[in-house]
N, C-alpha and C positions, 0 to 999 in steps of 0.2 A: 483315691484320695491323695492329696499332695500336701506340700508344706505351705501352700498359700493360705489366704484367709478363708475360713470355712464357709460353706453355704449348704442349704438344704439339698442342693444338687448332689453333694457327696453323701448325705446322711438320710435322704428321704426313704431309700429302700430298707433302711434299718429301723426306722422310726417306730413302726408297729411292733416289731419284735421286742424292742426295748420296753415298751409299755405293756405288752402282753406278759413279759417276764415280771413286771411289777404287779400284775393282776388287775389292771385297770378294766373296769366293767362298763364299757360304753353303753350297752343296752340298758343297764340299770339307771345310768345317769340320764339318758334320753327319756326314759319312762318318768323319772322323778320330775324333770322339768315340764313335761307335758301335763302331768298330774297337777303341778302347781298352777300352770296357766289355766287349766280347766277349773280348778278350785276358785280362781279369781274371776270366773265367768267369761273367759276367752274361748270362743269356738275356734279351734285351731284347724283350719283347712289349708293354710299355706304357711311355709316356714323358710326362712333364710338363715343359714349358718355362716357367719362371718369368721374368717380365719379357720376354714374347715379342715385344713391339712389334708390328710389322706382319706378323709370321708368316713371315718369309723362312726362318729355320731350321726352323720347324715344317713348312713345305711340303716341305723336303728329308727331314726325319724321317718325315713321313707316307708317303713312298714306300718306306720301309724297315722301319717298325715297325707292327705290327697296330693299335695304339690310341695315339693321341697327343692331348694336351690342352695348353692354354696359359692363362696368367694374365698380367694386366698392370694397372697402376694407371690407364692412360689409356683412356677409352672411345673416343676418336678413333682411337688406334692399333688398338684391337680391331675397330673398324668396318672398317678396311682389311684387317686379318687375316681377318675373317669373309668378306669378299668374295673374298679370295684362296683360302681353304681350303674354303669350303662348309660346309653344316650338319653334316656328319659329324664335324667336329673341334669338340669342346666348348671354348669360351673363357669365361674367368671374369674379371670386373673385380675386382681384389683388390690390396691393398698387400702387397708382398713381406715386410714386417716383421711382419705379423700376418694370416695367412690360414689357412683350414682348409677343404679341399674334401671332407673326410670319407672319404678313401680314400688308397691308396698306389699307387706306380708302381715299376716295375723300375729306371728311371732318372729322376732329376730333374736338369734342367739350369738354369743361370742364366748367360747368356752376355753378350758385348759389354760386359763390365765394369759391368753394371747394379748389382752389389753396391756399387759405389763411391758410389752415391747415398744410402747411409745417412749419418747425421749424426755418429755417434760409435761407440765400441766397444760400448756397450750396445745400440745398434740393430743393429750387426753381429751380435752374439750372437742377438738376437731374430730377425733375418732368416734366419740359418743354422738356428736351431732350428725355425722355421716350415717351411723346406724339408725339413729332416731328418725331420720328422713324416710327410712324404709319401713317404719311401723305404721300399719293401717289404723284408721280410727277404731277405737275400742281394743286395739292390739297391745302387745307387750314386748318390751325389750328385756332380755335376760343375759347378764354378763357375769361370767365367773371371774372375779377380780384377781389381781396379783396380791401379794402379801401387803398388809397394812403395817405401819411402823410397830404397832403393839405385838404383832405376830412374829417379829424377827428377833432371833437370838443375837445378842451383841457380839458373841464370839463366832457367829456363823455356824455352818454345818459342813461336814465332810460326808461323802456318799459314794457308793459304787453300785453299778448294776451291770449285769452281763446277760447276753442273749445269744441264741444259736439259730441259724437258718441252714437250709440245705447246702448252701455254698460257702458257709463260713461261720465265724464267731465274732462277737464284738464285746468290748468292755468300755464302759464310760465311768470315769471318776470325776467328781465335782467337789469344788470348795467355794464357799461363799463368805463374804465379810461385809459388814455394814460400814458405809462411808457417809455419815450424815443422813441425808434424805435419799440415799441410793443404796441398793444392794448390788455389790460387785460379785459376779459369778465367773468362775473359771472352770472349763471342762477340758479334759483330755480324753481323746478317743483312740482306741487301738482296734484294728480290724485285721483278722487273719482269714484269707481265702486261698484257694488253690494257687493263685498267682503270687502269694507272698504275704507280707505283713506291712501295714501302713499305719501311721499315727497322725493325729491332727489335734490342734488346740483351738479352743473357742473362748472368747472373752465377751461378757455382756455386762452392761450397767443398766439396771432396771429401777426406775424411780419408785419410791414408797409413798403412796397416798393414803390419807385417812379415809375411813368410811364416809365421813361427812363430805370430804372433797369429791369422792366418787358420786355421791348423791347430788351434790351441787352441779356436777357436770351433766347429769341427767336432767335436772331442773332447767339448766341453761339451754338445753336442747329442746325444751318445750314439752317434755313429758313429766309426769308426776313420779319423782324418784323415791325409792325405798331401799333399805338395806336389811338383809336377813343375815344374822350371825351364822346360821347353820341351815342346811337343807339335807335331810336324810336322802342318801343316794349319791351325793356328790363326794367323791373320795378325797379330794384335796383338803376339805375342811376349811376353806378360806372365806366362806360366806358366799353371798349372792347379791348382786346389784340388780334391782328391778326398775323398769320405767314403764308407765302406763299412759297411753294416749286416750284422751276422752273420746267417747263415741261422737 
């Protein structure tokens, strides 16, 4: 890690340890999503996970779905995912706002609020449209949204998480503040390894869309949009955006 602008190249190797320390249950989340799709009449034989990161959800999906694939914009994240999943799971380096894998899937997922990394409403529509193009007739899009304006505390939050691996320890502190229709987040990372200590700062601005605006993006993409305020099994508690393509 250096003092330059941060990237997942620096942090990909620590990503899983941080969320394991938080107790994130990827397997429970994967089960909940597949059960939801099944309850809506979707026979899930193929699944694409967009912004799949290090492949933790994909590993759980792979044990339950005949064919799974993933895409992510970070080559470093995909390197970790490939080591975890093996050559039988196809992984694609692609930007979620504009990608085309040339085929469709019974279910397309985008989890962990990755959709929140779009810059504005135009990019939201583009990302949802790109995902919708990959939903097969009768299939379903499942997007774990970023925070809605109603879910944001006006004074923001402060947070710290620490984790340990065989070769070192990491601490991440975070602070957020609302600036109109955007949530500004600042992170500071400190890593200690046998080679010494390094620090890094990261600053993000993530737009806040209402549930109605999320659903509108799905409708514009040609799917039937729906919003669930809650789904048992999803830890973040931010709701779930659904899109269904007619058979």
